[in-house]
BAFI-939994 format. One record per residue (C-alpha): residue number from 1; residue in one letter; x, y, z. Coordinates in pm, whole numbers, plus 50000, padded with zeros to 5 digits. Example, Ala and Ser with C-alpha at 12.3 -4.5 7.8 and 13.67 -1.06 7.14 Angstrom:
# residues 2
<node><pos>1</pos><code>a</code><xx>51230</xx><yy>49550</yy><zz>50780</zz></node>
<node><pos>2</pos><code>s</code><xx>51367</xx><yy>49894</yy><zz>50714</zz></node>
# end
This chain:
# residues 119
<node><pos>1</pos><code>p</code><xx>35371</xx><yy>86787</yy><zz>40250</zz></node>
<node><pos>2</pos><code>y</code><xx>35590</xx><yy>86904</yy><zz>39981</zz></node>
<node><pos>3</pos><code>i</code><xx>35976</xx><yy>86995</yy><zz>39970</zz></node>
<node><pos>4</pos><code>e</code><xx>36162</xx><yy>87213</yy><zz>39752</zz></node>
<node><pos>5</pos><code>a</code><xx>36413</xx><yy>87027</yy><zz>39520</zz></node>
<node><pos>6</pos><code>f</code><xx>36653</xx><yy>87115</yy><zz>39241</zz></node>
<node><pos>7</pos><code>t</code><xx>36789</xx><yy>86977</yy><zz>38892</zz></node>
<node><pos>8</pos><code>n</code><xx>37065</xx><yy>87188</yy><zz>38808</zz></node>
<node><pos>9</pos><code>e</code><xx>36900</xx><yy>87535</yy><zz>38834</zz></node>
<node><pos>10</pos><code>e</code><xx>36548</xx><yy>87424</yy><zz>38789</zz></node>
<node><pos>11</pos><code>r</code><xx>36348</xx><yy>87454</yy><zz>39077</zz></node>
<node><pos>12</pos><code>l</code><xx>36109</xx><yy>87136</yy><zz>39162</zz></node>
<node><pos>13</pos><code>l</code><xx>35810</xx><yy>87113</yy><zz>39423</zz></node>
<node><pos>14</pos><code>m</code><xx>35811</xx><yy>86726</yy><zz>39527</zz></node>
<node><pos>15</pos><code>h</code><xx>35555</xx><yy>86561</yy><zz>39741</zz></node>
<node><pos>16</pos><code>f</code><xx>35721</xx><yy>86433</yy><zz>40039</zz></node>
<node><pos>17</pos><code>d</code><xx>35582</xx><yy>86065</yy><zz>40109</zz></node>
<node><pos>18</pos><code>t</code><xx>35819</xx><yy>85852</yy><zz>40284</zz></node>
<node><pos>19</pos><code>g</code><xx>35638</xx><yy>85567</yy><zz>40185</zz></node>
<node><pos>20</pos><code>g</code><xx>35678</xx><yy>85641</yy><zz>39805</zz></node>
<node><pos>21</pos><code>s</code><xx>35925</xx><yy>85600</yy><zz>39542</zz></node>
<node><pos>22</pos><code>l</code><xx>36122</xx><yy>85898</yy><zz>39364</zz></node>
<node><pos>23</pos><code>d</code><xx>35928</xx><yy>85975</yy><zz>39060</zz></node>
<node><pos>24</pos><code>l</code><xx>35870</xx><yy>86258</yy><zz>38827</zz></node>
<node><pos>25</pos><code>s</code><xx>35528</xx><yy>86367</yy><zz>38761</zz></node>
<node><pos>26</pos><code>a</code><xx>35309</xx><yy>86417</yy><zz>38444</zz></node>
<node><pos>27</pos><code>k</code><xx>35344</xx><yy>86786</yy><zz>38529</zz></node>
<node><pos>28</pos><code>y</code><xx>35730</xx><yy>86742</yy><zz>38481</zz></node>
<node><pos>29</pos><code>f</code><xx>35673</xx><yy>86526</yy><zz>38151</zz></node>
<node><pos>30</pos><code>a</code><xx>35420</xx><yy>86820</yy><zz>38013</zz></node>
<node><pos>31</pos><code>e</code><xx>35664</xx><yy>87042</yy><zz>38074</zz></node>
<node><pos>32</pos><code>h</code><xx>35987</xx><yy>86867</yy><zz>37936</zz></node>
<node><pos>33</pos><code>e</code><xx>35825</xx><yy>86607</yy><zz>37676</zz></node>
<node><pos>34</pos><code>d</code><xx>36077</xx><yy>86663</yy><zz>37433</zz></node>
<node><pos>35</pos><code>e</code><xx>36338</xx><yy>86616</yy><zz>37643</zz></node>
<node><pos>36</pos><code>v</code><xx>36225</xx><yy>86339</yy><zz>37829</zz></node>
<node><pos>37</pos><code>k</code><xx>36150</xx><yy>86156</yy><zz>37491</zz></node>
<node><pos>38</pos><code>a</code><xx>36472</xx><yy>86229</yy><zz>37324</zz></node>
<node><pos>39</pos><code>n</code><xx>36678</xx><yy>86121</yy><zz>37650</zz></node>
<node><pos>40</pos><code>g</code><xx>36461</xx><yy>85841</yy><zz>37805</zz></node>
<node><pos>41</pos><code>r</code><xx>36376</xx><yy>85510</yy><zz>37739</zz></node>
<node><pos>42</pos><code>l</code><xx>36000</xx><yy>85443</yy><zz>37723</zz></node>
<node><pos>43</pos><code>k</code><xx>35867</xx><yy>85136</yy><zz>37973</zz></node>
<node><pos>44</pos><code>e</code><xx>35524</xx><yy>85039</yy><zz>37874</zz></node>
<node><pos>45</pos><code>g</code><xx>35274</xx><yy>84924</yy><zz>38150</zz></node>
<node><pos>46</pos><code>g</code><xx>35469</xx><yy>84997</yy><zz>38471</zz></node>
<node><pos>47</pos><code>g</code><xx>35264</xx><yy>84989</yy><zz>38789</zz></node>
<node><pos>48</pos><code>i</code><xx>35161</xx><yy>85258</yy><zz>39001</zz></node>
<node><pos>49</pos><code>g</code><xx>34965</xx><yy>85221</yy><zz>39313</zz></node>
<node><pos>50</pos><code>g</code><xx>34874</xx><yy>85299</yy><zz>39667</zz></node>
<node><pos>51</pos><code>f</code><xx>34558</xx><yy>85265</yy><zz>39873</zz></node>
<node><pos>52</pos><code>g</code><xx>34345</xx><yy>85345</yy><zz>39625</zz></node>
<node><pos>53</pos><code>g</code><xx>34454</xx><yy>85016</yy><zz>39408</zz></node>
<node><pos>54</pos><code>v</code><xx>34727</xx><yy>84952</yy><zz>39123</zz></node>
<node><pos>55</pos><code>k</code><xx>34719</xx><yy>85099</yy><zz>38769</zz></node>
<node><pos>56</pos><code>f</code><xx>34952</xx><yy>85033</yy><zz>38483</zz></node>
<node><pos>57</pos><code>i</code><xx>35091</xx><yy>85334</yy><zz>38303</zz></node>
<node><pos>58</pos><code>n</code><xx>35365</xx><yy>85417</yy><zz>38035</zz></node>
<node><pos>59</pos><code>k</code><xx>35641</xx><yy>85596</yy><zz>38193</zz></node>
<node><pos>60</pos><code>y</code><xx>35987</xx><yy>85682</yy><zz>38067</zz></node>
<node><pos>61</pos><code>m</code><xx>36319</xx><yy>85593</yy><zz>38257</zz></node>
<node><pos>62</pos><code>l</code><xx>36573</xx><yy>85881</yy><zz>38244</zz></node>
<node><pos>63</pos><code>k</code><xx>36963</xx><yy>85775</yy><zz>38351</zz></node>
<node><pos>64</pos><code>n</code><xx>37176</xx><yy>85989</yy><zz>38559</zz></node>
<node><pos>65</pos><code>f</code><xx>36917</xx><yy>86260</yy><zz>38693</zz></node>
<node><pos>66</pos><code>p</code><xx>37071</xx><yy>86507</yy><zz>38949</zz></node>
<node><pos>67</pos><code>i</code><xx>36863</xx><yy>86642</yy><zz>39211</zz></node>
<node><pos>68</pos><code>q</code><xx>36934</xx><yy>86840</yy><zz>39546</zz></node>
<node><pos>69</pos><code>s</code><xx>36744</xx><yy>86871</yy><zz>39812</zz></node>
<node><pos>70</pos><code>g</code><xx>36741</xx><yy>86918</yy><zz>40192</zz></node>
<node><pos>71</pos><code>g</code><xx>37120</xx><yy>86970</yy><zz>40194</zz></node>
<node><pos>72</pos><code>s</code><xx>37191</xx><yy>86663</yy><zz>39959</zz></node>
<node><pos>73</pos><code>s</code><xx>37294</xx><yy>86680</yy><zz>39617</zz></node>
<node><pos>74</pos><code>v</code><xx>37293</xx><yy>86298</yy><zz>39456</zz></node>
<node><pos>75</pos><code>t</code><xx>37277</xx><yy>86172</yy><zz>39100</zz></node>
<node><pos>76</pos><code>i</code><xx>36993</xx><yy>85916</yy><zz>39069</zz></node>
<node><pos>77</pos><code>p</code><xx>37103</xx><yy>85645</yy><zz>38842</zz></node>
<node><pos>78</pos><code>e</code><xx>36738</xx><yy>85614</yy><zz>38690</zz></node>
<node><pos>79</pos><code>i</code><xx>36453</xx><yy>85770</yy><zz>38751</zz></node>
<node><pos>80</pos><code>a</code><xx>36093</xx><yy>85737</yy><zz>38637</zz></node>
<node><pos>81</pos><code>v</code><xx>35905</xx><yy>86018</yy><zz>38460</zz></node>
<node><pos>82</pos><code>l</code><xx>35525</xx><yy>85909</yy><zz>38431</zz></node>
<node><pos>83</pos><code>t</code><xx>35337</xx><yy>86037</yy><zz>38141</zz></node>
<node><pos>84</pos><code>n</code><xx>34988</xx><yy>86171</yy><zz>38145</zz></node>
<node><pos>85</pos><code>d</code><xx>34777</xx><yy>85862</yy><zz>38043</zz></node>
<node><pos>86</pos><code>g</code><xx>34510</xx><yy>85826</yy><zz>38331</zz></node>
<node><pos>87</pos><code>v</code><xx>34709</xx><yy>85925</yy><zz>38627</zz></node>
<node><pos>88</pos><code>v</code><xx>34698</xx><yy>86298</yy><zz>38702</zz></node>
<node><pos>89</pos><code>f</code><xx>34957</xx><yy>86439</yy><zz>38955</zz></node>
<node><pos>90</pos><code>d</code><xx>34955</xx><yy>86804</yy><zz>38836</zz></node>
<node><pos>91</pos><code>q</code><xx>35005</xx><yy>87020</yy><zz>39170</zz></node>
<node><pos>92</pos><code>y</code><xx>35382</xx><yy>86916</yy><zz>39182</zz></node>
<node><pos>93</pos><code>d</code><xx>35670</xx><yy>86814</yy><zz>38969</zz></node>
<node><pos>94</pos><code>g</code><xx>35739</xx><yy>86447</yy><zz>39148</zz></node>
<node><pos>95</pos><code>l</code><xx>35757</xx><yy>86257</yy><zz>39448</zz></node>
<node><pos>96</pos><code>i</code><xx>36051</xx><yy>86229</yy><zz>39679</zz></node>
<node><pos>97</pos><code>g</code><xx>36036</xx><yy>85900</yy><zz>39926</zz></node>
<node><pos>98</pos><code>a</code><xx>36196</xx><yy>85601</yy><zz>40037</zz></node>
<node><pos>99</pos><code>d</code><xx>36391</xx><yy>85583</yy><zz>39723</zz></node>
<node><pos>100</pos><code>f</code><xx>36580</xx><yy>85900</yy><zz>39806</zz></node>
<node><pos>101</pos><code>i</code><xx>36592</xx><yy>85858</yy><zz>40202</zz></node>
<node><pos>102</pos><code>r</code><xx>36749</xx><yy>85524</yy><zz>40132</zz></node>
<node><pos>103</pos><code>l</code><xx>37045</xx><yy>85710</yy><zz>39966</zz></node>
<node><pos>104</pos><code>h</code><xx>37117</xx><yy>85856</yy><zz>40280</zz></node>
<node><pos>105</pos><code>t</code><xx>37244</xx><yy>85737</yy><zz>40634</zz></node>
<node><pos>106</pos><code>k</code><xx>37046</xx><yy>86016</yy><zz>40835</zz></node>
<node><pos>107</pos><code>t</code><xx>36697</xx><yy>86189</yy><zz>40723</zz></node>
<node><pos>108</pos><code>t</code><xx>36564</xx><yy>86489</yy><zz>40993</zz></node>
<node><pos>109</pos><code>v</code><xx>36209</xx><yy>86585</yy><zz>40950</zz></node>
<node><pos>110</pos><code>n</code><xx>36102</xx><yy>86869</yy><zz>41150</zz></node>
<node><pos>111</pos><code>f</code><xx>35746</xx><yy>86935</yy><zz>41133</zz></node>
<node><pos>112</pos><code>d</code><xx>35786</xx><yy>87228</yy><zz>41405</zz></node>
<node><pos>113</pos><code>k</code><xx>36038</xx><yy>87436</yy><zz>41226</zz></node>
<node><pos>114</pos><code>m</code><xx>35905</xx><yy>87294</yy><zz>40849</zz></node>
<node><pos>115</pos><code>f</code><xx>36238</xx><yy>87124</yy><zz>40716</zz></node>
<node><pos>116</pos><code>v</code><xx>36399</xx><yy>86798</yy><zz>40599</zz></node>
<node><pos>117</pos><code>r</code><xx>36755</xx><yy>86749</yy><zz>40600</zz></node>
<node><pos>118</pos><code>f</code><xx>36928</xx><yy>86445</yy><zz>40432</zz></node>
<node><pos>119</pos><code>e</code><xx>37284</xx><yy>86354</yy><zz>40528</zz></node>
# end
């Protein structure tokens, strides 16, 4: 499933994966490359993985990233922005998962009415 999120006034379409982390995708990187390179720190060879295995890719780390989703507004101390060096996530702007959920005391996932709420 996908959920809507915002950073400042920009709308982001995020893949909701409760077993995943909190990252911005190569799509986001392509659309914000100059800004990410200017404000981020390059982390070479970071791992990304799942059932298909693990791949080591470059990513940029951005500090103090504001994000709003499901009724919650938080500032993420550091978020990874995946580069497009072999892992293609071009359908969405990022991934919201366990890293975001752990910032809250309660998460409601309602598939019947199709909403997620973070409190």
